[in-house]
Backbone bond lengths (Angstrom), bond angles and torsions (degrees), N, CA, C in turn:
res aa  C-N    CA-C-N  psi(-1)  N-CA   C-N-CA  omega(-1)  CA-C   N-CA-C  phi
1 X - - - 1.374 - - 1.513 115.26 -
2 X 1.328 117.57 130.13 1.522 116.55 -177.63 1.482 110.01 -67.92
3 X 1.365 117.23 143.59 1.425 120.28 171.72 1.488 112.22 -89.18
4 X 1.308 113.61 136.39 1.471 122.48 178.65 1.512 113.25 -89.39
5 X 1.322 112.45 130.48 1.395 113.23 179.54 1.432 114.59 -69.58
6 X 1.277 118.50 132.99 1.482 126.56 179.37 1.567 105.85 -101.73
7 X 1.292 115.56 119.33 1.504 122.77 179.15 1.539 107.51 -92.98
8 X 1.279 114.00 117.75 1.571 118.93 176.27 1.488 109.59 -104.71
9 X 1.355 117.33 -1.28 1.467 113.75 -175.67 1.509 112.62 -113.34
10 X 1.330 114.67 24.69 1.477 116.95 179.12 1.527 110.41 -142.43
11 X 1.295 116.74 149.16 1.500 123.14 -179.60 1.591 107.25 -99.52
12 X 1.316 117.31 0.64 1.429 122.12 -174.23 1.492 110.54 -93.38
13 X 1.363 117.73 153.82 1.459 124.53 171.03 1.549 106.31 -87.42
14 X 1.343 113.92 119.28 1.450 121.33 -177.57 1.504 112.92 -122.79
15 X 1.336 120.59 156.37 1.402 120.78 175.55 1.494 115.55 -60.88
16 X 1.297 122.36 145.41 1.435 124.55 178.66 1.563 112.97 -67.58
17 X 1.325 116.18 134.64 1.435 121.24 176.93 1.559 108.07 -125.85
18 X 1.333 114.85 135.30 1.513 118.50 175.58 1.481 110.02 -68.35
19 X 1.305 115.02 149.12 1.465 121.23 170.99 1.482 107.96 -82.43
20 X 1.304 118.02 164.45 1.431 124.28 176.89 1.578 111.31 -74.04
21 X 1.282 117.02 149.70 1.508 128.95 -5.36 1.497 112.10 -75.36
22 X 1.332 113.05 127.07 1.447 121.43 179.26 1.489 117.41 -90.31
23 X 1.302 119.88 141.96 1.401 123.15 167.61 1.526 115.50 -100.54
24 X 1.351 111.98 -22.49 1.480 120.28 171.85 1.533 110.40 -124.94
25 X 1.285 114.94 151.32 1.491 116.54 -178.03 1.494 113.67 78.80
26 X 1.321 118.90 24.72 1.402 123.20 -179.79 1.561 112.23 -74.47
27 X 1.365 115.40 137.44 1.450 123.89 172.12 1.475 106.32 -114.96
28 X 1.427 113.35 111.57 1.447 119.17 -177.74 1.499 107.32 -109.71
29 X 1.380 117.69 120.54 1.440 122.15 -178.30 1.426 110.52 -88.31
30 X 1.366 115.89 156.49 1.484 121.42 174.54 1.575 107.22 -114.29
31 X 1.258 114.70 126.18 1.491 120.02 170.58 1.501 108.01 -99.47
32 X 1.299 117.61 109.40 1.470 124.22 -178.87 1.511 109.27 -99.99
33 X 1.313 119.77 18.66 1.415 123.02 176.93 1.513 113.93 111.51
34 X 1.352 117.31 31.20 1.404 123.11 -177.77 1.535 109.33 -67.34
35 X 1.329 120.06 154.54 1.456 122.69 178.88 1.550 110.41 -63.91
36 X 1.290 109.41 143.69 1.540 119.47 -170.90 1.569 112.88 -54.28
37 X 1.360 116.39 -45.02 1.458 118.03 -176.63 1.507 108.56 -67.76
38 X 1.322 120.74 -38.42 1.473 120.38 176.59 1.449 110.90 -61.32
39 X 1.340 117.27 -44.91 1.453 121.52 176.01 1.562 112.92 -52.18
40 X 1.350 112.76 -52.30 1.456 121.83 178.79 1.467 113.05 -56.47
41 X 1.315 116.11 -43.53 1.501 123.80 -174.65 1.540 105.37 -67.32
42 X 1.295 118.98 -50.49 1.469 118.97 -177.53 1.504 114.66 -62.95
43 X 1.345 113.51 -47.88 1.472 119.17 174.03 1.549 114.38 -53.23
44 X 1.268 115.59 -50.46 1.489 124.33 -175.12 1.545 108.13 -68.23
45 X 1.304 119.05 -36.35 1.500 121.82 -178.14 1.564 112.97 -79.68
46 X 1.264 116.36 -30.96 1.489 118.75 -169.02 1.501 112.65 -123.90
47 X 1.306 121.11 21.99 1.512 123.44 -168.31 1.602 109.51 -55.22
48 X 1.327 116.50 -35.69 1.540 115.34 179.84 1.476 116.30 -66.15
49 X 1.363 116.03 -12.10 1.494 120.31 -176.70 1.478 109.69 -106.19
50 X 1.369 121.40 -5.60 1.433 126.41 -175.18 1.502 110.18 -109.71
51 X 1.339 117.17 121.52 1.500 118.67 -179.70 1.523 116.91 -97.75
52 X 1.306 111.34 -32.56 1.492 119.15 178.51 1.559 108.79 -152.14
53 X 1.302 114.26 155.37 1.493 120.62 167.30 1.476 110.26 -123.37
54 X 1.346 113.39 132.07 1.517 118.58 175.12 1.496 107.41 -100.20
55 X 1.294 120.06 128.47 1.440 121.07 170.34 1.583 103.91 -85.34
56 X 1.344 116.38 106.79 1.411 120.75 -167.76 1.519 114.66 -69.31
57 X 1.354 113.04 157.45 1.491 122.48 178.82 1.556 108.10 48.21
58 X 1.320 114.46 -125.30 1.523 118.47 -179.23 1.531 109.32 -120.51
59 X 1.375 117.34 28.02 1.379 121.76 -175.44 1.511 113.42 -61.48
60 X 1.353 116.40 -29.39 1.526 118.37 180.00 1.520 111.53 -55.30
61 X 1.354 116.96 -30.19 1.469 118.30 179.88 1.457 115.98 -67.54
62 X 1.338 116.42 -23.00 1.467 121.17 -172.49 1.567 110.39 -121.82
63 X 1.332 116.50 7.91 1.477 117.70 177.22 1.505 107.29 -89.88
64 X 1.363 112.11 119.07 1.456 121.43 -173.04 1.599 107.61 -66.20
65 X 1.282 114.83 -41.22 1.525 119.22 -173.76 1.524 111.02 -97.69
66 X 1.400 119.23 28.17 1.429 116.04 -177.34 1.500 112.52 -57.20
67 X 1.333 120.30 -42.12 1.449 122.21 -178.39 1.522 110.86 -56.77
68 X 1.368 113.38 -43.62 1.458 118.90 -176.53 1.545 110.37 -65.98
69 X 1.345 116.25 -36.81 1.444 117.53 177.43 1.491 111.12 -68.84
70 X 1.334 120.22 -41.72 1.413 123.05 178.63 1.516 110.05 -64.41
71 X 1.232 116.56 -39.97 1.546 120.23 178.22 1.538 107.90 -62.52
72 X 1.283 121.20 -38.39 1.465 128.75 -178.39 1.582 106.16 -63.96
73 X 1.333 114.83 -45.49 1.450 120.26 -177.49 1.645 108.58 -64.52
74 X 1.316 113.71 -45.71 1.444 115.08 -179.76 1.522 111.86 -63.43
75 X 1.337 116.04 -38.41 1.430 115.95 -179.42 1.600 114.59 -66.04
76 X 1.271 111.18 -19.10 1.425 118.50 -176.50 1.574 112.99 -110.01
77 X 1.348 113.87 13.75 1.465 119.45 174.93 1.568 115.88 66.12
78 X 1.359 117.36 32.53 1.401 123.91 -179.25 1.519 112.77 -116.77
79 X 1.281 116.92 128.06 1.487 120.60 177.37 1.555 110.37 -84.14
80 X 1.269 113.27 170.66 1.512 120.50 -175.02 1.605 108.86 -145.57
81 X 1.313 112.97 167.27 1.478 116.89 171.20 1.528 104.81 -158.73
82 X 1.337 113.21 161.17 1.489 118.61 179.97 1.500 108.29 -97.88
83 X 1.390 119.13 143.04 1.469 122.84 -175.49 1.539 111.66 -56.76
84 X 1.290 113.42 154.60 1.471 121.94 178.42 1.447 116.39 -60.43
85 X 1.362 118.49 -21.84 1.480 121.51 177.15 1.468 109.86 -60.44
86 X 1.304 118.45 -32.54 1.489 122.73 -178.92 1.573 110.13 -65.10
87 X 1.378 112.83 -43.30 1.468 116.44 173.64 1.505 112.36 -60.13
88 X 1.394 116.32 -42.25 1.497 118.58 -174.04 1.528 109.25 -72.18
89 X 1.260 121.07 -30.97 1.480 124.67 179.51 1.638 108.80 -72.07
90 X 1.376 113.94 -42.41 1.459 117.55 175.48 1.491 112.72 -61.88
91 X 1.388 114.20 -43.00 1.457 118.39 177.23 1.558 114.07 -60.72
92 X 1.316 110.99 -42.70 1.474 118.95 -178.68 1.543 109.21 -58.62
93 X 1.379 115.19 -40.96 1.535 118.41 -176.56 1.504 109.59 -93.92
94 X 1.295 118.48 8.69 1.518 117.05 -179.74 1.502 112.68 63.38
95 X 1.338 118.55 45.04 1.443 121.33 -169.63 1.600 106.61 -124.83
96 X 1.285 118.84 28.36 1.472 120.42 -176.23 1.516 108.77 -63.69
97 X 1.260 123.51 -38.18 1.468 124.15 176.90 1.530 108.74 -55.62
98 X 1.335 114.55 -47.38 1.429 116.16 -178.60 1.559 113.03 -66.80
99 X 1.356 112.79 -35.02 1.534 118.82 175.54 1.503 107.05 -61.48
100 X 1.333 118.84 -47.15 1.428 120.41 -178.43 1.586 110.74 -58.37
101 X 1.338 116.13 -44.23 1.463 117.75 177.83 1.555 111.67 -68.59
102 X 1.260 118.58 -28.65 1.507 119.63 171.37 1.465 113.09 -62.85
103 X 1.381 113.16 -42.31 1.493 116.70 -179.06 1.532 108.39 -65.19
104 X 1.261 116.86 -44.03 1.514 121.82 177.91 1.526 113.77 -61.67
105 X 1.367 112.20 -41.16 1.455 117.43 176.51 1.610 113.08 -55.09
106 X 1.358 114.07 -42.89 1.426 118.78 -178.66 1.499 114.50 -90.82
107 X 1.280 113.04 4.54 1.507 120.61 176.00 1.549 114.56 61.40
108 X 1.321 113.55 37.44 1.408 125.02 -176.65 1.603 110.12 -58.22
109 X 1.292 118.16 127.52 1.417 121.17 164.92 1.567 111.09 -88.53
110 X 1.309 119.38 -34.20 1.408 127.01 -173.54 1.500 109.04 -115.17
111 X 1.338 116.71 143.40 1.469 120.28 172.17 1.546 105.79 -140.32
112 X 1.339 116.41 154.22 1.434 122.33 -179.37 1.559 106.94 -110.74
113 X 1.330 115.20 132.33 1.436 123.90 172.92 1.458 110.05 -114.57
114 X 1.399 121.55 127.85 1.458 122.17 -175.46 1.497 110.65 -145.47
115 X 1.328 114.78 168.92 1.487 115.79 172.71 1.576 107.05 -142.96
116 X 1.248 113.89 39.17 1.482 119.52 -173.31 1.487 113.89 -71.26
117 X 1.325 119.30 -22.08 1.484 123.82 179.59 1.440 115.89 -120.77
118 X 1.282 120.68 -45.31 1.511 120.14 -176.34 1.489 112.55 -83.04
119 X 1.304 116.80 165.84 1.402 122.73 -177.29 1.508 109.50 -83.88
120 X 1.354 117.08 90.19 1.413 124.35 -177.01 1.523 106.69 -142.51
121 X 1.356 115.63 116.92 1.494 118.28 -178.49 1.529 106.90 -72.95
122 X 1.400 113.11 163.09 1.422 117.44 -173.00 1.502 114.13 -72.94
123 X 1.344 114.98 -25.70 1.514 114.19 176.75 1.476 111.92 -67.52
124 X 1.274 116.84 -40.19 1.538 122.38 174.77 1.494 111.72 -65.43
125 X 1.335 117.55 -38.71 1.453 122.91 175.26 1.472 106.79 -58.60
126 X 1.341 118.40 -46.50 1.478 119.92 -175.73 1.527 112.99 -62.14
127 X 1.334 116.25 -31.38 1.480 119.45 173.56 1.528 110.41 -62.19
128 X 1.240 120.08 -42.99 1.429 123.14 179.70 1.587 110.78 -63.33
129 X 1.380 111.90 -39.53 1.448 117.31 178.03 1.549 109.76 -58.96
130 X 1.348 112.33 -47.27 1.437 119.61 179.13 1.536 115.43 -53.73
131 X 1.477 108.28 -47.84 1.476 116.54 177.47 1.505 114.15 -58.55
132 X 1.309 115.15 -50.62 1.474 122.03 -173.66 1.505 110.15 -71.42
133 X 1.305 116.74 -28.82 1.506 120.34 -178.61 1.569 114.66 -69.33
134 X 1.314 113.14 -11.03 1.514 118.26 172.05 1.519 111.59 -63.28
135 X 1.309 115.99 -31.90 1.539 118.54 -175.54 1.566 110.82 -124.92
136 X 1.258 119.62 -12.95 1.481 115.87 -172.81 1.592 104.54 -134.97
137 X 1.326 114.33 160.16 1.412 120.86 168.78 1.569 108.11 -86.73
138 X 1.283 113.27 115.72 1.482 120.18 -172.14 1.565 115.10 -92.37
139 X 1.228 121.68 119.96 1.438 127.77 155.83 1.473 113.61 -85.59
140 X 1.276 113.78 119.63 1.536 118.95 174.13 1.465 108.78 -96.85
141 X 1.287 114.55 161.61 1.490 120.19 175.00 1.509 110.75 -130.58
142 X 1.277 117.41 131.41 1.477 122.69 -179.33 1.548 109.04 -115.52
143 X 1.281 115.91 137.48 1.443 121.21 -179.75 1.573 109.50 114.31
144 X 1.266 113.74 156.37 1.502 121.59 -173.04 1.493 115.16 -110.00
145 X 1.232 116.06 140.05 1.522 119.99 177.58 1.569 113.43 -70.17
146 X 1.331 115.56 -27.91 1.449 120.37 178.00 1.509 107.77 -75.80
147 X 1.385 117.07 127.68 1.457 123.43 -172.12 1.519 110.28 -64.39
148 X 1.321 116.69 -42.31 1.521 119.17 -175.94 1.514 111.07 -67.43
149 X 1.386 117.51 -38.17 1.456 121.01 178.51 1.522 108.61 -71.71
150 X 1.280 122.43 -31.66 1.472 127.06 176.90 1.540 105.34 -66.01
151 X 1.253 119.12 -46.32 1.477 120.40 -176.61 1.495 113.28 -61.55
152 X 1.372 113.05 -32.46 1.492 120.11 -177.54 1.534 113.40 -85.94
153 X 1.253 115.87 -1.23 1.497 122.04 -178.60 1.498 108.75 -84.97
154 X 1.336 118.44 106.78 1.468 120.65 -172.42 1.565 108.87 -74.10
155 X 1.354 116.51 153.27 1.470 119.00 175.77 1.533 113.16 -53.98
156 X 1.289 119.11 -36.46 1.475 120.59 178.68 1.523 113.36 -63.90
157 X 1.398 111.55 -29.95 1.449 113.29 175.60 1.541 113.60 -75.00
158 X 1.306 115.63 -39.37 1.446 121.65 174.25 1.584 109.48 -50.24
159 X 1.269 112.66 -49.21 1.487 120.04 -177.71 1.499 109.19 -63.67
160 X 1.354 115.19 -45.89 1.477 117.96 -178.51 1.493 111.52 -62.56
161 X 1.287 116.54 -41.42 1.536 122.22 -173.64 1.556 105.41 -71.44
162 X 1.321 121.52 -45.44 1.421 124.57 -176.54 1.583 109.09 -60.81
163 X 1.361 113.39 -44.41 1.466 118.69 -179.93 1.601 110.68 -66.97
164 X 1.317 116.49 -39.42 1.411 119.51 178.44 1.514 112.92 -65.68
165 X 1.300 120.05 -37.11 1.415 124.18 176.03 1.519 111.54 -64.50
166 X 1.299 115.49 -47.55 1.477 119.14 177.89 1.496 113.18 -63.39
167 X 1.268 119.81 -35.68 1.444 125.13 179.12 1.541 109.42 -70.73
168 X 1.336 115.28 -29.50 1.519 119.19 -179.97 1.577 109.70 -80.35
169 X 1.310 119.64 -10.72 1.411 119.94 172.70 1.541 114.26 121.53
170 X 1.373 119.23 8.59 1.436 118.91 176.90 1.528 109.20 -69.92
171 X 1.388 115.34 137.41 1.411 118.34 176.41 1.564 117.27 -81.29
172 X 1.308 112.22 -21.63 1.423 122.36 173.99 1.579 109.21 -149.68
173 X 1.278 116.47 148.48 1.403 124.04 178.87 1.634 106.31 -113.93
174 X 1.270 119.37 124.94 1.418 124.72 177.90 1.458 112.59 -98.29
175 X 1.305 120.59 126.43 1.465 124.57 175.56 1.547 109.14 -83.54
176 X 1.296 117.35 124.54 1.500 122.87 -176.51 1.508 113.47 -68.73
177 X 1.365 115.39 133.61 1.435 121.51 172.70 1.475 108.53 -140.84
178 X 1.377 119.99 -6.45 1.439 124.31 -173.82 1.561 111.06 63.10
179 X 1.311 115.46 166.99 1.449 122.76 179.41 1.522 109.25 -71.64
180 X 1.416 120.21 -14.56 1.358 122.07 178.25 1.546 114.22 -94.75
181 X 1.327 116.87 -8.31 1.463 121.81 -177.09 1.594 112.92 63.61
182 X 1.249 116.65 35.20 1.457 123.54 -174.84 1.521 117.21 -131.10
183 X 1.310 114.40 25.67 1.482 122.40 179.25 1.461 111.10 -155.34
184 X 1.345 116.00 175.78 1.485 120.14 178.28 1.514 112.45 63.40
185 X 1.330 117.51 -107.25 1.483 122.00 -176.98 1.499 109.34 -82.44
186 X 1.326 118.43 0.89 1.484 122.62 -178.66 1.444 110.32 -124.06
187 X 1.349 116.35 144.46 1.419 121.69 178.01 1.587 108.68 -75.59
188 X 1.345 114.97 177.65 1.432 122.09 -174.59 1.563 110.35 -66.12
189 X 1.346 118.05 -25.95 1.443 125.60 -178.69 1.512 110.48 -84.58
190 X 1.306 117.44 -2.89 1.470 122.22 179.60 1.556 116.00 91.03
191 X 1.350 113.10 -1.71 1.527 116.62 176.16 1.425 111.56 -74.54
192 X 1.351 115.79 151.05 1.436 121.56 -177.40 1.556 107.26 -84.07
193 X 1.320 114.30 147.36 1.496 120.67 177.83 1.498 105.63 -88.69
194 X 1.297 115.83 84.06 1.475 123.80 -176.09 1.536 115.68 -57.30
195 X 1.268 115.30 -44.87 1.468 118.45 177.98 1.511 110.58 -66.90
196 X 1.251 120.90 -37.95 1.462 121.58 175.48 1.534 111.94 -58.77
197 X 1.331 115.64 -44.96 1.476 120.29 -177.94 1.527 108.03 -66.25
198 X 1.310 118.49 -41.19 1.519 122.16 179.97 1.491 109.45 -64.89
199 X 1.339 117.39 -40.45 1.479 121.07 -179.81 1.572 109.83 -62.59
200 X 1.355 114.27 -47.85 1.453 116.12 178.14 1.471 112.44 -57.63
201 X 1.377 116.42 -46.42 1.418 118.36 -176.32 1.564 117.40 -70.36
202 X 1.264 115.87 -17.68 1.388 124.42 177.27 1.502 113.84 -91.12
203 X 1.369 115.87 -2.24 1.488 120.72 -175.25 1.485 113.79 -85.46
204 X 1.379 116.10 -6.93 1.472 117.80 -178.98 1.528 115.37 96.28
205 X 1.366 115.43 -6.39 1.453 118.88 172.03 1.518 113.21 -60.88
206 X 1.336 116.72 130.52 1.452 119.21 -179.25 1.462 113.39 -60.31
207 X 1.343 117.50 124.34 1.492 125.63 -173.99 1.502 109.10 -57.56
208 X 1.322 118.80 -42.25 1.477 121.82 -170.77 1.575 110.00 -73.85
209 X 1.339 117.54 -6.45 1.418 118.45 179.24 1.526 110.89 -90.44
210 X 1.313 117.29 -3.21 1.466 121.73 -169.47 1.583 109.20 -109.43
211 X 1.254 113.74 141.97 1.539 120.57 173.70 1.513 105.79 -126.58
212 X 1.332 115.13 127.35 1.460 121.27 178.52 1.515 111.66 -100.19
213 X 1.327 116.99 125.50 1.470 117.33 175.67 1.562 106.77 -71.36
214 X 1.297 112.23 133.06 1.468 115.67 -175.89 1.572 107.64 -147.84
215 X 1.290 118.07 74.95 1.482 123.17 -171.95 1.532 114.03 -76.51
216 X 1.351 117.24 -7.39 1.490 118.31 -178.67 1.561 109.53 -129.66
217 X 1.293 114.52 165.56 1.485 119.68 -179.61 1.519 114.24 -60.92
218 X 1.295 117.41 -41.67 1.449 118.63 -177.82 1.489 112.94 -61.64
219 X 1.353 114.69 -38.67 1.498 119.01 175.88 1.537 111.83 -66.64
220 X 1.292 114.45 -46.61 1.457 120.52 178.02 1.501 111.21 -55.40
221 X 1.354 116.84 -46.64 1.461 122.12 -177.03 1.558 106.56 -64.16
222 X 1.290 117.89 -43.96 1.423 122.39 -178.02 1.513 113.70 -56.21
223 X 1.358 115.82 -47.19 1.475 119.73 -178.79 1.500 112.99 -73.26
224 X 1.319 116.52 -37.11 1.514 118.22 176.45 1.531 109.92 -64.98
225 X 1.337 117.56 -41.71 1.512 119.46 175.79 1.532 109.61 -60.99
226 X 1.292 120.03 -43.87 1.429 123.44 -172.10 1.588 108.60 -75.40
227 X 1.374 119.46 -38.72 1.442 117.16 -167.43 1.586 111.63 -130.76
228 X 1.312 119.95 7.81 1.413 122.02 169.98 1.592 111.56 90.92
229 X 1.328 112.31 -178.15 1.483 120.72 -174.27 1.488 111.87 -60.73
230 X 1.315 116.57 -35.06 1.497 122.05 -170.20 1.525 114.58 -95.72
231 X 1.347 116.49 39.07 1.477 121.47 175.63 1.523 105.53 -88.98
232 X 1.314 114.73 143.71 1.499 121.06 179.28 1.523 107.94 -84.20
233 X 1.377 112.88 127.17 1.494 117.67 -176.36 1.566 108.13 -132.52
234 X 1.328 113.17 144.11 1.464 120.65 -175.43 1.482 109.63 -130.72
235 X 1.369 113.03 174.09 1.510 122.57 -179.02 1.553 110.73 58.08
236 X 1.388 113.72 42.42 1.450 120.30 -176.60 1.572 102.20 -93.59
237 X 1.341 113.57 130.32 1.439 125.10 175.25 1.576 109.58 -58.24
238 X 1.260 116.49 144.67 1.438 122.26 171.48 1.479 115.75 -58.79
239 X 1.377 115.97 -25.40 1.414 121.11 179.36 1.531 112.59 -88.32
240 X 1.362 117.72 -1.35 1.398 122.07 -178.62 1.516 118.63 -107.92
241 X 1.306 114.27 13.46 1.519 119.93 -172.03 1.518 108.67 -63.33
242 X 1.334 116.76 -54.71 1.401 122.23 -178.20 1.551 111.46 -67.31
243 X 1.272 117.31 -42.12 1.465 122.49 -178.83 1.520 110.73 -61.85
244 X 1.287 116.46 -41.96 1.440 119.79 178.61 1.549 110.48 -65.41
245 X 1.268 118.89 -42.98 1.457 120.52 178.96 1.532 113.36 -63.38
246 X 1.349 115.68 -37.88 1.480 117.19 172.43 1.514 110.67 -62.42
247 X 1.248 123.01 -36.91 1.390 123.50 176.16 1.589 112.32 -65.40
248 X 1.322 115.21 -40.12 1.470 117.35 177.78 1.539 111.88 -66.62
249 X 1.353 118.91 -21.71 1.453 121.51 -170.45 1.546 109.04 -106.67
250 X 1.285 115.21 3.26 1.505 119.53 179.67 1.468 111.40 69.63
251 X 1.281 117.05 35.30 1.530 123.79 -179.79 1.512 113.01 -107.87
252 X 1.297 117.01 19.56 1.410 122.54 -178.43 1.536 108.26 -140.09
253 X 1.318 115.22 147.56 1.522 117.44 -172.72 1.533 112.45 -49.30
254 X 1.273 120.40 -35.41 1.413 122.35 -171.60 1.524 113.95 -70.71
255 X 1.354 114.42 -23.50 1.513 119.54 176.83 1.494 114.07 -125.30
256 X 1.322 115.52 13.39 1.444 122.17 -171.41 1.575 115.03 -54.67
257 X 1.376 113.76 -39.87 1.455 122.95 -175.04 1.527 112.02 -93.79
258 X 1.380 117.44 -7.49 1.444 123.02 -167.45 1.503 112.37 -61.76
259 X 1.261 121.20 -46.91 1.393 128.07 -169.50 1.541 118.40 -100.21
260 X 1.294 115.31 -0.54 1.494 122.33 -171.06 1.540 111.26 -60.91
261 X 1.376 115.34 -48.56 1.393 118.17 -177.58 1.451 114.76 -58.54
262 X 1.359 114.94 -46.33 1.479 120.37 177.19 1.475 112.67 -62.06
263 X 1.315 116.21 -41.37 1.535 119.41 -172.56 1.549 106.60 -71.10
264 X 1.378 118.93 -38.38 1.366 117.89 -177.46 1.515 110.81 -69.22
265 X 1.299 120.57 -26.14 1.528 122.93 175.41 1.547 110.27 -66.61
266 X 1.365 115.60 -29.85 1.466 119.84 -172.29 1.523 109.51 -87.34
267 X 1.279 120.45 -23.94 1.507 125.74 -171.02 1.519 110.18 -110.32
């Protein structure tokens, strides 16, 4: 049973939020190479609000203080994983054995498997998910970074690929939006593909198995309005930890009226 966070420091009626470790309402931050002390300050200050940290792209390979950052996460009870681009690059160079050893070296619990850039069909991607899921908890990612390929990916294919990844052993499936919010589930102008999201959610796929990339406020607001406080969101900036939580709790103009009817019924 999930534990519900009891707030003793507020006189307001606020939406219920699970305590960590959460399966729903996860906030997954992206480290795209931020300075070490900033990383440490944010993690130490807001550990209760951070569920996971992704070291984006292949930045882990050139981050001088990677060990220090990972030690900071461990000290604060936060897991991490390396971005799916690292998997894609290793596969491209036929270095998956070395990638496996890299994961073991850093004592990874989670890994990300994606095909957002390289030429890898989803069926073959699912085989890699199955292989890696024998030793790791796999986050898969569905959707392409290339805008033209994303536009041509039909809703039925999104559903097929998400289902295939989950059946292969992925613990969560992330819907691509990039750190720019301009690909995958988003159009080139940054607008959300609302019909696509609604089609995915009406397909019967378990909501708690999905993570939506939401690197900016407009995307965060959209998903919270659609699915409530406890929607899983990823690619969150280190500077947006508190801001996102205020959106989740209806403490910001964009969501201020969102939960009032429900809360009034409970109290």
